[in-house]
N, C-alpha and C positions, 0 to 999 in steps of 0.2 A: 707356805709360811712367808712372813714379811721380812724384808731386809732393806737396809740402806745401801744404795748402789752408786758407784762411781761409773758412769757410762761414757764420760769424756773427761780428759785431763783438765783440772781447774780447781778453783777454790771451794770451800765448804758449801757455798751457796748453790753449787751445781749438783749436789747430791740429791737423790730422789728416794722416796720410800715406795717400794713396790712389792707385789706378791710374786714370789718366785717358786719354782718347783722344788720340792724336797727330794733328796736322793739318799740312797743307802751307802754306807762306807765300803770302800774297796779294801783289799788286803793291807794291813798295817795302819788302818784308819779307824777313827772313833766318831760316831755321830752324837752330838751333845745338844741338849736343850739349854740355851743360854739363859742364865739367871742374872748375870751381871757382866759387863765388859768394861775394862779399864780404858781410859782415853789418854793417849800419849802424843808427844810432839811429832814423832814419826808418822802418825796417822794424818797429820796436816800435810807433811811433805809428800807422802806416797800418792795422794790423790792429785798432786800437782806434777807428778813425774820428776820429783827432786830427791828421791830417796835411792839408796843402794839397790833396793828390790823394786822391780817394776812389773807387777802382775799384768796379765792380759785383761783387757776390758771386755765386758763389765766385771767389776768385782766389788765386794763389800769390804771397807776398811775395818779395823779393829783387830789388834794383835794379841790381846790377852783376855781370857774369859774364865768365868767359873760357872758351873752348871751341873746337869744330871746326864749321865750316859743313857742314850736311847738304844743304841745298838753298836756292835763292834764288827770290824772286818776280820777275815781269817788271820790267824797268827797272833792276835791280840789276847794276851793272857793276864795282864796285870790289873786291868779294870774290866768291869762287866756292867750290863744294863742295870740301872738303878743306883749305881755308885755316884757319889758327889765328887767332882773332879775340878782341877784347874788345868788350863792349857795355854801354852804360848803358841797360838795357832798362826801367827804372822799376819794373816788377813782373814776376813770373813766373820769377825766377831760381832759386828754391829747388825745382828740379825736374831731371829727367834731360834734358829738352829745353825750349827756350824759342823762341817766335817773337818776334823783336826788330825794331824799326824799322831799316831799313838806314842811315838818316842818323845814327844814334848807334852804329853798329857799324863797327869799323876793324880793320885787320890788327894782330896782336900784334907788338911789337918782337922782332927775332930774339934768341934766347938767353934770353928771359925766361920763367921757369916759370909754369904756369897760375895757381897761387895768388897769386903776386906780381902778375901782370897783373890778376887779378880784383879785388884790393883797392886798386888804384892810382887808378882814375879818379875816384871820388866823393870820397874823403878828400883826396887830393892835389890833385884838380881844384878842390874847394871852397876849400882853403887857398891855392892859387896865385891863384885869382880874387879872394879876399879880400885877401890880403897884397900881392901883386904888382900886380894890376890895380886894385882898388877903393881900397886904402889907399895905393898907390904908395910902399910902405916903401923907404927909402933906406939905403945903407950909413952907419953911424955913428948912426942913430936907435935909439931904444929901443922894444921891443915887449913888452907883457905878454900872456902866453897863460894864460887860465883853463882849467881842465880839461885841462891840458897833456899828460897821459899817455894820453888817448883817441886815437882814430884821426885826427880832424881836428886835434886839439891838437898831437899829436906831429909831424904833417906841417907844421903852422905853425912849430913850433920849428925844424925842419930847414930849411924854406924861408927863415925869417928869418936863420939863420946863413949859408946859401948866399948871400944878398944882401949880408951883411956888417953886419947890425944886431946890437945887443946884445939878447939875449933873456932875459926874466925868466919862468920857468915857475912856475905856481901849481897845486897839486894837494892832495889830501886826506890823503895818506900819504907817509911817507919812502920806502917802496918805489917808489911811482909817481914820486916826484921823482928817485930814483936812475936810473930809466930815462930821464927827461928829460935828466939830466946826461950820460948816455952818448950821447944824440942831439944834444948841442950846446948845451944851455941854459947861459947864463953865470951866472945867479943863480936861487935856488930859494926859494919861499914855500910853507910848509905852512899853508894857511888853515883847517885844523881845529884848530890850537893857537896861532895868533898873530893879532893884529889885522891885517886885510888892508891898511887904509889906512896904518898905521905901517910895515908891511913894504914896501909899494910906495914910500913916501917914502924909506925907507932904501936900497932897491936902485936907485932912480932918481936918487939924489943930490939929492932934494928937488924935482926938476923935474917929475916925473910922466912917464909913458910917452907917446911920440908916437903909438903905436898900441896899442889894446887889442883882443885877439881873444877873443870870448866865445861859446863854444858851450854854456854852462851856464845863463845867466839866473839867476832866483831871487834869493836874498838877497845874493849877492855883486855883482850888477850895479850897484846904486847906489853902494856904497862904492868900487868900482873906478872908476866914471865920475867921482866926486868927486875922484879922484886924478889924472885925466888931465892931460897937459901942454897948454900953450897951442897952439892949432890942432891938437889931437889928433884922431885918427880912431877912433871906437868901432865895431867891426865886430860886427854882430848876426848870429851864425851859426846859433843854435838855442837850445833850452830843455831841455837834458838834466835839469835840476833838476825839471822838471815845472811850474814856475811862470813865467808871462810877466811880467817886471817892468814897472812903470809909472814911468818916470823923469820927475822934474820938469823941464819944458822950460826953466827958468831956468838949469839946469846947463850945457847947451851954449852958452847965451848968454854966461855969465860967462867961459867958457874959450875962446870962439871956436872951439868944437869941433864936429865933425860926427858924426852917428849914421848909419852906413852899413849898409844891408841887403844880405845876401848870399843869393842863391838860385841855386846853381850849375846845377841842372837846367835852369832857364829860360835862364840865360846860355848853356849849351852848345847849346841849341836855336836861340836867337836870334843868337848870335855864334860859329858853329862854327869859323870860321877863327882867331879869337883863342884859342878854347879849345884848338885843335890846336897853336897856337904855345906855349901854356903847357905842354901835355903833352910837346911836343918839348924844351922847355927843361929840364923836370924829368928826362926820360930822359937828357939830357946830364949833368945833375948826378948822377944815379944812377951812370952809367958812371964819373964822376970820383970817386965815393965821397963826395960832399957830402951826399947823402941816402941813408938805408938803411932802407927800410920794415920795420917789425917786425910779423911775424905771430906772435902769442903762442899761438894754439891753433887746431886744425882739428877740425871735427865732421863726422860722416857725415850723410846726408840725414835719416835718422830722428831724429837728435838736434837738428834745427833749432829746435824749440821751446825746448830747453835753452839753445841759443846765444842766443836772444832773451831768455830769462830772465836770463842772465848779463849781457847788454847792458843790460837794464832796471834791474838791480841795481847797475849801474856797477862791475862786477867786472872789466871788460875793460881790459887794457893794450895799447896799439897797436891792431892789427886782428886780427879772427878770420875764418875762412873755413869754408864748407861745401863738401865735396867729394862730389858724388853718385857 
């Protein structure tokens, strides 16, 4: 079977498409024919040895997939050959087949197409865990979403609206902000051409947001945190900007605010029942039309390096998928 391989640490241009041997699953594993694989910013980091997880070389990136079960290892009872499944495999997804842990593999919801199923778990799982679980966002509160047009950002916008909060979307272009508006944002901030703190003050009525959702980091982190409301919750999602900010610790003291770390992959492993509860709630919201995941582009397997280049260059709106 064919797979995209990372054989040496580096950028997306170093990845290669090769024929690799297929293997059968061990105990507690599932072998899946990949029909669609979601592309996420951690896929860019992991091949550069900049992510929390550093697999042994060579490996195939790709953390989330949807496909068909080919075979199962001993002890696997909840899925069987022929079942349509989604899996948060962590690595290995950019291939025609993947061996995935059974405990992060689950049946696909009926009627959901493969690409939509493939892009749902990580982005929407991360945003639900952040907004609903860790921040406990309430109806009537205000949430600021930085990098709001990206995969997790747009998911956060939709989840905030589904809860009944006021959502302020911040992004770098009017085109990206128009997408945020279509997905439920109440107010828009273009932080490439206006002062972020002044814009937050304007759009929050001077009170500051109750929750700040930040997958970007970099230079916008500190001015955003300085604008947070009393008892605010600052959600650390990731660092798409490439720079990990160093926030002065007097800032949370002065605002009675919390800095809350979000690591959905570990949450899904440690608290699988709560994670499943979140996915079930979001599936209900999707059926009700409250959330509408956006897939802006699909790539064939050979073009996976280009997909990661586009992700690294922050050209992606919503989610993108690879379809082997």
